[in-house]
C-alpha positions in Angstrom: 1.5 29.2 17.5 -1.6 27.5 18.7 -2.5 23.9 17.7 -6.0 24.4 19.2 -7.7 27.8 19.3 -10.4 28.7 21.8 -12.8 28.5 18.9 -11.7 24.9 18.2 -12.3 23.9 21.8 -15.6 25.6 21.9 -16.7 23.6 18.8 -15.6 20.4 20.5 -17.5 21.2 23.6 -20.7 22.0 21.7 -20.5 18.8 19.6 -20.0 16.7 22.7 -23.1 18.3 24.3 -25.1 17.3 21.2 -23.4 14.0 20.6 -22.4 12.4 24.0 -21.6 9.2 22.2 -18.2 10.7 21.4 -17.3 10.6 25.1 -18.5 7.0 25.2 -16.1 6.2 22.3 -13.2 7.9 24.2 -14.1 5.9 27.3 -14.3 2.6 25.4 -11.1 3.1 23.4 -9.0 4.1 26.4 -10.5 1.6 28.9 -7.5 -0.8 28.9 -5.1 2.1 29.4 -7.1 3.6 32.2 -7.5 0.3 33.9 -3.8 -0.8 33.7 -1.2 1.7 32.5 2.0 0.5 30.8 4.8 3.1 30.6 7.9 1.4 29.3 10.9 2.0 31.5 13.5 1.1 28.8 13.5 0.5 25.1 11.1 -2.4 25.1 9.2 -1.6 21.9 10.5 -2.8 18.6 8.6 -3.1 15.3 4.8 -3.5 14.6 5.6 -5.7 11.6 7.2 -8.4 13.7 3.7 -9.1 15.1 3.0 -11.4 12.2 2.5 -15.2 11.9 5.7 -16.6 10.4 3.7 -19.4 8.7 0.9 -17.6 6.9 1.8 -13.9 7.0 -1.3 -12.9 9.0 -1.2 -10.3 11.8 -1.3 -12.0 15.2 -4.2 -11.3 17.6 -3.4 -8.6 20.0 -4.4 -9.0 23.6 -3.6 -6.0 25.9 -3.7 -8.3 28.9 -1.5 -11.1 27.6 2.1 -10.6 26.4 3.1 -14.3 26.8 1.1 -16.1 24.0 0.4 -14.5 20.6 -2.1 -16.4 18.6 -2.7 -16.3 14.8 -6.4 -15.9 14.0 -5.9 -17.5 10.6 -4.0 -20.7 11.2 -4.2 -20.9 15.0 -0.4 -21.0 15.5 1.0 -19.7 18.8 4.1 -17.6 19.1 6.0 -16.6 22.2 8.9 -14.3 23.2 10.8 -12.1 20.7 10.4 -10.6 18.2 6.7 -10.8 19.0 7.0 -9.4 22.6 8.8 -6.2 21.3 6.1 -5.8 18.7 3.4 -6.2 21.4 5.1 -3.3 23.3 5.1 -1.2 20.2 1.3 -1.6 19.9 1.0 -0.8 23.6 3.1 2.4 23.1 0.7 3.5 20.3 -2.4 2.8 22.4 -1.0 4.6 25.4 0.1 7.8 23.7 -3.1 7.8 21.6 -5.1 7.5 24.9 -3.3 10.6 26.2 -4.5 12.6 23.2 -8.1 11.2 23.4 -8.3 11.8 27.1 -7.0 15.4 26.7 -9.7 16.0 24.1 -12.2 14.4 26.5 -11.1 16.7 29.3 -11.4 20.0 27.4 -14.8 18.8 26.2 -16.2 17.8 29.6 -13.9 18.9 32.3 -13.6 15.4 33.7 -10.7 15.3 36.1 -10.2 11.5 35.7 -9.5 12.0 32.0 -7.0 14.8 32.8 -5.3 12.8 35.5 -4.5 9.8 33.2 -3.5 12.1 30.3 -1.0 14.0 32.6 0.3 10.7 34.0 1.1 9.4 30.6 2.8 12.5 29.3 4.9 12.8 32.5 5.6 9.1 32.5 7.2 9.2 29.1 9.0 12.5 29.9 10.6 10.9 33.0 11.6 7.7 31.2 12.6 9.0 27.7 16.2 9.3 28.8 16.3 5.5 29.3 15.1 4.7 25.8 18.3 3.7 24.1 18.9 4.3 20.4 18.0 0.9 18.8 17.3 -0.3 15.3 18.1 -3.1 12.9 14.9 -2.6 10.8 15.3 -2.8 7.0 15.2 0.7 5.4 15.1 2.5 8.7 17.3 4.5 11.0 17.0 3.6 14.7 14.4 5.0 17.0 14.2 5.6 20.8 10.6 5.0 21.7 10.8 1.9 19.4 13.2 0.3 16.9 12.9 2.8 14.0 12.8 6.5 13.7 9.5 6.2 11.8 7.8 4.4 14.7 8.7 7.3 17.0 6.6 9.6 14.9 3.2 8.4 16.0 3.7 8.6 19.8 5.2 12.1 19.3 2.2 13.2 17.2 -0.1 11.9 20.0 1.8 13.4 22.9 2.5 16.8 21.3 -1.2 17.9 20.7 -2.2 16.3 24.0 0.4 18.4 25.8 -0.8 21.5 23.9 -4.3 21.0 25.1 -3.5 20.5 28.8 -0.2 22.4 29.1 -1.8 24.9 31.5 -2.5 22.0 34.0 1.2 21.2 34.6 3.4 23.1 37.0 6.3 25.1 35.7 8.7 22.3 36.8 6.7 19.7 35.1 6.6 21.7 31.8 10.3 22.1 32.0 10.8 18.3 32.4 8.3 17.6 29.5 9.8 20.0 27.1 13.5 19.6 27.9 13.7 15.9 28.7 11.1 14.5 26.3 10.2 16.9 23.4 13.5 18.6 22.6 15.6 15.4 22.8 13.0 13.6 20.7 13.1 16.4 18.1 16.9 16.3 18.0 16.8 12.5 17.5 14.3 12.9 14.7 16.4 15.6 13.0 19.6 13.6 13.4 18.0 10.5 11.6 16.1 12.3 8.9 17.4 10.6 5.7 18.1 12.8 2.7 15.6 11.1 0.4 12.1 11.2 -1.1 10.1 8.9 1.1 6.9 8.6 3.2 9.2 8.2 6.2 10.6 11.7 5.8 7.0 13.1 5.6 6.2 11.4 8.9 9.5 12.4 10.6 9.2 16.1 9.5 5.6 16.1 10.8 6.7 14.8 14.1 9.4 17.5 14.4 6.8 20.1 13.5 4.4 18.7 16.1 7.0 19.3 18.8 7.8 22.7 17.5 4.1 23.7 17.5 3.5 22.2 21.0 6.5 24.0 22.6 6.2 27.1 20.4 9.5 26.7 18.7 9.2 28.2 15.2 12.7 27.1 14.1 11.7 23.5 14.5 8.6 24.0 12.4 10.5 25.8 9.7 13.1 23.0 9.6 10.3 20.5 9.0 8.6 22.5 6.3 11.4 24.3 4.5 14.5 22.2 4.6 15.5 20.1 1.6 13.6 16.8 2.0 11.1 18.6 4.2 7.4 18.7 3.7 7.4 21.3 0.9 10.2 19.5 -0.9 8.4 16.1 -0.7 5.3 17.6 -2.2 7.2 19.3 -5.1 9.3 16.2 -5.9 7.6 13.0 -4.7 4.4 13.2 -6.7 4.3 11.9 -10.3 2.8 13.9 -13.1 -0.6 12.3 -12.5 -0.4 13.1 -8.8 0.3 9.5 -7.6 2.9 9.3 -4.8 6.2 8.1 -6.4 6.2 4.8 -4.5 3.3 3.8 -6.8 1.3 2.1 -4.0 -2.2 3.4 -3.2 -1.6 2.4 0.4 1.5 4.5 0.7 0.0 7.3 -1.3 -2.7 7.5 1.5 -0.1 6.9 4.2 1.9 10.0 3.0 -1.3 12.0 2.8 -2.2 11.0 6.4 1.1 12.6 7.6 0.6 15.7 5.5 -2.9 16.0 6.9 -1.6 15.4 10.4 0.7 18.4 10.0 -2.1 20.5 8.6 -4.4 19.7 11.5 -1.8 20.9 13.9 -0.7 23.9 11.8 -4.1 25.1 10.6 -4.2 28.0 13.1 -0.7 29.2 12.3 1.3 30.8 9.5 3.0 27.5 8.8 0.0 25.8 7.2 0.8 24.7 3.7 -2.8 25.2 2.7 -2.1 28.9 3.0 0.0 28.6 -0.2 -2.2 28.0 -3.3 0.6 25.9 -4.9 0.7 23.3 -2.1 -3.0 23.5 -1.5 -3.6 22.5 -5.1 -1.0 19.8 -5.1 -2.4 18.2 -2.0 -6.0 18.4 -3.2 -5.2 16.6 -6.4 -3.4 13.9 -4.5 -6.3 13.6 -2.1 -8.9 12.9 -4.8 -6.7 10.6 -7.0 -7.8 7.4 -5.2 -11.2 7.8 -6.8 -9.7 7.2 -10.2 -7.6 4.2 -8.9 -10.6 2.2 -7.8 -11.1 -1.3 -9.2 -14.6 -1.6 -7.8 -17.0 0.4 -5.8 -15.0 0.2 -2.6 -11.4 -0.9 -3.3 -8.5 0.6 -5.1 -5.9 -1.0 -7.2 -3.6 -3.3 -5.2 -0.1 -2.1 -6.1 3.2 -2.9 -4.5 3.4 -2.9 -0.7 0.1 -2.5 1.0 -3.5 -3.4 0.3 -6.4 -2.2 -1.8 -8.8 -0.8 0.7 -10.0 2.8 1.3 -11.6 1.8 4.5 -9.9 3.3 7.6 -8.8 6.6 6.1 -11.7 8.7 7.4 -9.2 10.6 9.6 -7.8 12.0 6.3 -11.1 12.8 4.6 -13.0 14.2 7.6 -10.4 17.0 7.8 -10.0 17.3 4.1 -13.8 17.8 3.6 -13.8 20.5 6.3 -11.2 22.3 4.2 -12.3 21.7 0.6 -16.0 20.6 0.8 -16.0 19.1 -2.7 -18.1 16.2 -4.0 -14.9 14.2 -4.7 -13.7 14.5 -1.1 -17.2 13.8 0.2 -17.3 10.6 -1.8 -14.0 9.5 -0.4 -15.1 10.3 3.1 -18.1 7.9 2.7 -15.8 5.3 1.1 -13.3 5.5 3.9 -16.1 5.3 6.6 -18.0 2.2 5.3 -20.4 2.0 8.2 -21.3 5.7 7.9 -21.1 6.2 11.6 -18.4 8.9 11.6 -16.7 7.0 14.4 -13.3 8.5 14.1 -12.4 11.1 16.6 -11.5 13.5 13.8 -15.2 13.8 13.0 -15.6 15.4 16.5 -12.5 17.6 16.3 -12.3 18.6 12.6 -15.4 17.4 10.8 -18.4 19.5 9.7 -21.6 19.3 11.7 -23.7 17.7 9.1 -22.6 15.8 6.0 -24.6 16.1 2.8 -26.2 12.9 1.4 -23.7 10.3 0.1 -22.3 11.4 -3.3 -21.4 8.6 -5.7 -18.6 9.0 -8.2 -19.0 6.4 -11.0 -16.1 4.1 -12.0 -14.2 5.2 -15.1 -11.3 3.8 -17.0 -8.0 5.3 -16.0 -5.3 5.7 -18.7 -2.3 7.5 -17.5 0.1 8.0 -20.4 2.3 10.3 -18.3 3.2 10.0 -14.6 2.4 6.6 -13.2 1.7 4.9 -16.5 -1.2 3.0 -14.9 -4.1 1.7 -16.8 -7.3 0.5 -15.1 -10.0 -0.9 -17.4 -13.5 -1.7 -16.3 -15.8 -4.1 -18.0 -19.1 -5.9 -17.3 -19.8 -8.3 -14.4 -17.0 -6.8 -12.3 -14.3 -7.4 -14.9 -11.3 -5.2 -14.2 -7.8 -5.2 -15.7 -4.9 -3.3 -14.1 -1.8 -2.8 -16.3 1.2 -1.7 -14.3 3.6 0.3 -16.4 4.9 2.4 -13.5 8.3 3.8 -12.9 10.4 2.1 -10.2 9.2 3.3 -6.8 12.0 2.3 -4.4 11.5 0.5 -1.0 7.8 -0.2 -1.3 7.8 -1.2 -5.0 7.6 -4.8 -6.1 9.8 -6.1 -9.0 7.1 -6.5 -11.5 7.2 -4.0 -14.4 4.4 -4.6 -17.0 2.5 -6.7 -14.6 -1.3 -7.4 -14.9 -3.9 -7.9 -12.3 -7.3 -9.1 -13.3 -10.6 -9.7 -11.6 -14.0 -10.8 -12.7 -17.3 -11.4 -10.8 -15.7 -10.1 -7.6 -13.8 -13.4 -7.3 -10.2 -12.0 -7.0 -9.5 -14.0 -10.1 -5.8 -13.1 -10.9 -5.1 -10.4 -8.4 -1.8 -8.9 -7.2 -1.2 -10.4 -3.7 -0.1 -7.1 -2.2 2.0 -8.0 0.9 1.8 -10.1 4.0 0.2 -8.2 6.9 3.6 -7.5 8.3 7.0 -6.9 6.7 8.6 -9.0 9.4 7.0 -12.1 7.8 9.4 -14.3 5.9 6.8 -14.3 3.1 7.3 -10.6 2.5 10.8 -10.5 1.1 10.8 -14.2 0.3 7.7 -14.3 -1.9 5.2 -11.4 -2.1 7.7 -8.7 -3.3 9.3 -11.0 -5.9 8.8 -10.9 -9.7 7.7 -14.5 -9.8 4.7 -13.7 -7.5 3.3 -11.4 -10.2 1.7 -11.7 -13.6 4.6 -10.7 -15.7 7.8 -12.3 -17.1 10.7 -13.4 -14.8 14.2 -14.3 -16.0 16.2 -17.0 -14.4 13.9 -16.9 -11.4 15.5 -13.6 -10.4 13.9 -10.3 -9.4 13.6 -7.7 -12.2 16.1 -4.9 -12.0 14.8 -1.3 -11.8 14.3 0.2 -15.2 12.4 2.9 -17.0 9.0 2.2 -18.5 7.7 3.9 -21.6 4.1 4.1 -22.8 4.1 3.6 -26.5 0.3 3.9 -26.9 -2.9 3.9 -24.9 -6.0 4.0 -27.2 -9.7 3.5 -26.5 -11.9 3.0 -29.6 -14.8 1.7 -27.6 -15.4 0.5 -24.0 -14.8 -3.1 -25.3 -12.0 -2.2 -27.6 -9.0 -0.7 -25.8 -5.3 -1.0 -26.8 -2.5 -0.8 -24.3 1.2 -0.8 -25.3 4.2 -0.2 -23.1 7.8 -1.3 -22.9 10.8 -1.3 -20.5 14.2 0.1 -21.3 17.5 -1.6 -20.4 18.1 -1.5 -16.7 21.7 -0.2 -17.2 20.2 3.0 -18.7 18.1 3.6 -15.5 19.1 6.4 -13.2 18.2 5.4 -9.6 15.6 7.6 -8.0 16.4 9.8 -5.1 15.4 7.3 -2.4 17.4 4.8 -0.5 16.9 1.3 -1.8 18.3 -2.1 -0.7 19.4 -4.1 -3.8 17.2 -7.2 -4.0 17.4 -7.9 -7.8 19.7 -9.3 -10.4 21.6 -6.9 -12.7 23.2 -9.8 -14.5 19.9 -11.6 -15.4 18.3 -8.4 -16.9 21.3 -6.7 -18.4 20.5 -5.4 -21.8 16.9 -6.8 -21.6 13.9 -4.9 -22.9 10.3 -6.0 -22.6 7.2 -5.0 -24.3 3.6 -5.9 -23.5 0.5 -5.3 -25.6 -3.0 -5.7 -24.4 -6.1 -5.7 -26.6 -9.1 -5.5 -24.3 -12.5 -6.7 -25.3 -14.4 -6.8 -22.1 -15.1 -10.5 -21.7 -11.6 -11.5 -22.8 -8.4 -9.8 -23.7 -5.4 -10.6 -25.9 -2.0 -10.5 -24.2 1.3 -10.3 -26.2 4.5 -10.1 -24.1 7.9 -10.0 -25.9 11.4 -10.1 -24.4 14.5 -9.0 -26.2 17.8 -10.2 -24.8 21.1 -11.7 -25.8 21.1 -14.4 -23.1 20.0 -18.0 -23.0 18.6 -17.8 -19.5 15.3 -19.3 -18.5 12.4 -17.0 -19.2 8.9 -17.6 -17.7 5.6 -15.9 -18.4 3.6 -16.0 -15.1 -0.1 -16.1 -14.6 -1.7 -17.0 -11.2 -5.4 -17.8 -11.0 -7.6 -18.2 -7.9 -9.2 -21.3 -9.4 -8.4 -25.0 -10.0 -6.7 -26.1 -13.2 -8.0 -28.9 -15.4 -4.8 -30.9 -16.0 -4.1 -32.0 -19.6 -3.9 -35.8 -19.8 -0.3 -35.6 -21.1 0.9 -33.5 -18.1 3.7 -35.1 -16.1 4.2 -34.6 -12.4 7.5 -32.8 -11.6 6.8 -31.7 -8.0 8.8 -28.5 -7.5 9.2 -25.6 -9.8 12.6 -24.2 -8.7 15.1 -24.5 -5.9 15.9 -20.8 -5.7 14.2 -17.5 -4.8 10.5 -17.2 -4.7 10.2 -20.3 -6.9 10.8 -22.5 -3.8 7.3 -21.6 -2.6 5.7 -23.2 -5.7 5.0 -27.0 -5.8 2.6 -29.7 -6.8 3.8 -28.9 -10.3 3.0 -30.6 -13.6 4.9 -30.1 -16.9 3.1 -30.1 -20.3 4.6 -29.6 -23.8 2.7 -28.8 -26.9 3.8 -27.4 -30.3 0.4 -26.0 -31.3 -2.0 -23.5 -29.8 -3.8 -25.0 -26.8 -6.4 -24.1 -24.3 -6.1 -24.5 -20.5 -9.2 -24.2 -18.4 -9.5 -23.2 -14.7 -12.7 -23.6 -12.7 -13.8 -22.0 -9.5 -17.1 -21.7 -7.7 -19.5 -20.2 -10.2 -16.9 -19.1 -12.9 -14.3 -20.3 -15.3 -11.2 -19.0 -17.0 -9.7 -20.2 -20.3 -6.2 -19.4 -21.3 -5.5 -19.9 -25.0 -1.8 -20.0 -25.5 0.6 -20.3 -28.4 2.9 -22.9 -26.9 5.4 -23.1 -29.8 7.7 -25.6 -28.0 7.6 -23.8 -24.6 7.2 -25.9 -21.5 3.9 -25.2 -19.7 4.1 -25.7 -16.0 0.9 -25.9 -13.9 1.7 -25.5 -10.2 0.4 -24.3 -6.8 1.6 -21.4 -4.8 0.7 -19.4 -1.7 -2.3 -17.0 -1.7 -2.5 -14.1 0.7 -3.0 -15.2 3.5 -0.9 -18.3 2.8 -3.4 -20.6 4.4 -4.9 -21.0 1.0 -3.3 -21.5 -2.4 -3.7 -20.3 -6.0 -2.9 -22.0 -9.3 0.1 -21.0 -11.3 0.7 -21.2 -15.0 4.3 -20.7 -16.1 5.3 -20.7 -19.8 9.0 -21.5 -19.8 11.6 -21.1 -22.5 15.3 -20.4 -22.9 14.9 -18.5 -26.2 16.9 -15.2 -26.4 13.9 -13.3 -27.6 10.6 -15.1 -26.9 7.1 -13.9 -27.6 4.4 -15.1 -25.3 0.9 -14.9 -26.9 -2.2 -15.6 -24.8 -5.9 -14.9 -25.0 -7.6 -14.9 -21.6 -11.4 -15.2 -21.1 -13.4 -15.2 -17.8 -17.0 -16.4 -17.9 -19.7 -17.8 -15.7 -21.5 -20.4 -17.9 -20.8 -20.0 -21.6 -17.7 -18.8 -23.3 -18.2 -16.1 -26.0 -15.1 -17.3 -27.9 -15.6 -19.8 -30.7 -12.1 -20.1 -31.9 -8.6 -18.5 -31.5 -5.9 -18.4 -34.1 -2.4 -17.3 -33.2 0.7 -17.0 -35.3 4.2 -15.7 -34.7 6.3 -15.6 -37.9 9.7 -14.0 -37.1 8.1 -11.4 -34.9 5.0 -10.9 -37.1 2.3 -11.5 -34.7 -1.3 -12.3 -35.7 -4.1 -13.1 -33.3 -7.7 -13.7 -34.5 -10.5 -14.3 -32.1 -13.9 -15.4 -33.4 -16.9 -14.8 -31.1 -20.1 -16.8 -31.1 -21.9 -13.7 -32.3 -19.8 -13.9 -35.4 -17.7 -10.9 -34.5 -14.1 -11.2 -35.3 -11.3 -9.4 -33.4 -7.8 -9.2 -35.0 -4.5 -8.0 -33.7 -1.7 -7.8 -36.1 1.7 -6.1 -35.7 5.5 -6.6 -36.0 7.2 -6.7 -32.7 
């Protein structure tokens, strides 16, 4: 078993001869480590996500030379001590082990002894100290680690050290190899095996990859087979964790890519062996379809849908697509490689190690509507002037899901008009579990201010008659009928508030505006609120009364500066931002309209909230939402709800009339 063949090394040497800038990049990216080497003597490293400003949820500025003061680049706040110090050490751990790999590459490419010396010192340093790294944890959703405070965090240093060792194994003495293999790699593999959770999860993909990395580096085929063939191993995850439309079950594009990064990490190390999954047509096809799916999930030319935990950027994933292009060489993978490497400089080390010598010209894949009636249930609609609507009718995705079935995310003019917040930059931020994951922080309906219980979602109909005439219709089933997925989940929702509840949302899309009908069926008198947050300022109705806070529980405590407004007839609320406006036509019907402010992401700025509140058992929320720059295209809106018979008529200035009629 050989992670790097002689041919691989020869290719690296020739590329460095033709492109010496790769060595400059290795020098620059390892300069701190080469100048001052930190090898932790005990379990100092904790959790990357603690390195987050507690006030605004922004990642703190990392300074390799200062572990006493940690400054927020957004709000200027300064943090000291724990948990920030342990998170600083976790970053140092990653930098140091990554440097070992880069310097090993640099050595085989150039023969520079200074590179070899530092790489060997790092590997031996961790081998000599690993026995002192006590098992420690306390991180939500994670078993404990040894390098750091979770078994997941141990994966990256292992996957840096293992291929580095494989490259320069010959340079160690027999005694040193014995220490490295028996006091570092084998105990690390045993720890990873012990704390592999029997579940579908991106963690298990990473953990199995780290076990396989050790097996490949020390030539232990049993370890590799454990990682690939065991239940919840790599093959099992591919077969069971992808939905029918090839989206990773956690329904986050960020974690879809994160899981792929670990699958590709395994393939990079196993490509010269019988263990490569690409050697099996079934797994090769499954992974290829997952690799190209992000093209369909874009909301604009460069960003994907922001779903659940994570963000909406393709940038920074060139390590995945450099390798994938060398394997598949398709236009779709090429397009994703360019999207993931925005500057087009092929600056990632994977371009040197795995990439092709010369890339074809940039290949553009146009944006297209995405209607997934099976699998993820996502709908992404594209209109003029950057208008994009995301309809989230996804199945519950476990740890990294948010509690927001049937949620909408809407943008126009590239303004981030009514976008999903995603998450704070670190899960250690109080804003993560306190606000961003919660139902109230999404454009859906929340009951009694509580998080929505996991439930099944069913697509009733997706229909496109024309680009400006698309019909979306989905509903949730009662949570008590839901069978929890095969993935460990901490309960952070209310069964009581959503017991017996079903919800249905119908969207009629007409490019410059859309009709939104949201119905709730329940047998309770709890407070129900239709939520819409807008990155613009509300024009307050004259009759609005200041009430201050919105709620004293849950995510509602983050909302303030609130005004209450009641109206028994259809009314229009207007929001204005720099260069664009949004009108929300709503059928109030006795509901209390609340206009408030809440945190944006980052929380140094705010967004406007509209809450339509009622205690009806079975309310129907009817709204028409239009975004425009100067002139509205809507002349009038008529809305009726007669015992569930809904009628909405929109008249445009052109004279065109749009009607939506149905019985709910």
